[in-house]
N, C-alpha and C positions, 0 to 999 in steps of 0.2 A: 512714034506708033500710038502710045498710051494717049496723047493728046488728041488724036485723030480719032480713036475709040471714044473718048470722052465728048469732043465735038459732035461726033454722030451718033450718040447715044448707044454705042454697040456695047454689050456686055456692062452696062452701067453696075447692076446690082453685084457681078463678080468683083468687078475692079473696087468697089467701094468696100466691099467684105475684105478683099485682100490688102487694100490701103490701111484699113482699121487694123487688122491682123499685124501688120507691120509696122503702124504706129505704136502698138501694145507691146509689142517686143522690144523696139527700140526706147521706148519710156523705162522699161525694166533693166535693159542692158546700158543705160545710160547713154546710147547713140542718137544724140540729139541732133547732129549736124545735118541731118536730113529731114527733119521734122518740117521745117518749112515748106520744102519742096511736097512732101505728101500731103500737107493741109493745103497747099495750093490747088491740087489736083482735087481734093475731096471739096474745097470751096466752088471749084468749077462745075462739079456735079451736084452739088445743094443749090446753087444758084440756077443751075437748068432745072433742076426739079421744083425751084421757089421754095424750099424747105429752110426756113429761116431758123426754125427751131433746132434741127439738126445741126445746122452752121454755128449757132451761138454756144449750143453745148460742145461741140467740136472745138471751138476755139477757147472755151472757159476750160476745158480739160486739159488743153496743151499749152496754155498761157504761162508755163514756165519758161517756154523758148522766147525769147524778146521780140523775134520779129512775128512770131504768133500773137503775143502780147499786144504789139502796136495794130495788129490787124484786128484783134477784139476791140481796141479801143477807137478804131475808126468805124468799125461796126455799131458800137456804142451811141456814136456821133452821129452817123447816119440815122439813126432810130430817135435821136433827140434825147438819149439817154446820158445827158453831158454829166450828170451828177456821179452814174457809175463810171464814166471814163475817168474822170478826176479820181475818184476813191481807187480805181485799180493803179493807176499811175502813182499816186500817192503811196502806197501800200507797196509799190516796187522801190521805192527812194532808197532803200538798203541794199538793193540788188547791186550785182557787179555792173550792171549797165545804166546804173543810176543817172549818168550824163545823158544818155539817150532818151531816157525817160523823163527827166527836167527838160528837155528841148522840146519834147511834145506837150508836156504841161505849160511851158510858156506860151506856146501856140494857142491852147485852149484858153488860158487865163487871160490872154490878151484879145481873142475873139471874143470871150464873154463878159468883157470890161471888169474883170476881178483886179482890180488895180494893186491892192494890198498884197495878193498871192503872186501877183504877176511881178511886183517888185521884189518880193522875197525869194521867188525862185531864181530871178535874174542874179540876185547877190550870191545865192547859193551856188550858181553856175559859176560866177565870176570868181568868187573866192575859194571854190572847194572842189568842184567837179570839172571845169573847163578852165582851169587857172588863166586868169588874165587875158581871156580871148577878146580881140579887139571888136568883134561884132557885139558880144554882150555887153561890153564897155558902150558901145555907141547907144545899144537899146536904153541902157540905164540913164545915159545922157539926155536922152529925149524925153525922160521922167520928169525933167526940172527946167524950170526958168533959166534965163542966164545966171540972175543973181544966186539962185539957189545951187546952180549947178558949180559955181566958183568956191562955195563952201563945202559941197559934197566931194568935188573932185580933189580938195585939198585932204579930206578924211581919206580918200582912195590912196592917195599918194603915200600918207603915213603909213598905211598899211603893207606897202611894198617893202 
């Protein structure tokens, strides 16, 4: 029903106020598990209203939630604010969701041709965050020529 009201712009101001109140309560009570859903509703409202400032403010305030953080990163990327997206993710690397944020960083570094950073984050994933994941291994392998890879592969084998 809430989706219907939002889609048809019924009681939008009331819904927005209610969702913001719920978010504030959930933040103080540490009920984070629904944050993503409330944010999605508000995102729909702000998209309909074309209110980018409200959207960014909301996402920044609730970026402690991993899903909201990734949504904020996507918004930064949409706005060509890649440096902000990278800075946010790099600051989250000590978070319990570091693996998730590192995966997102690999995509950004790769897209932005940030070779050194891309290589560093792949190794961090491979040795620390996503231990010995085969897809990460394959991505690392692509960084080297055949000759270089044989040397690098030996280093990796020694680490096991």
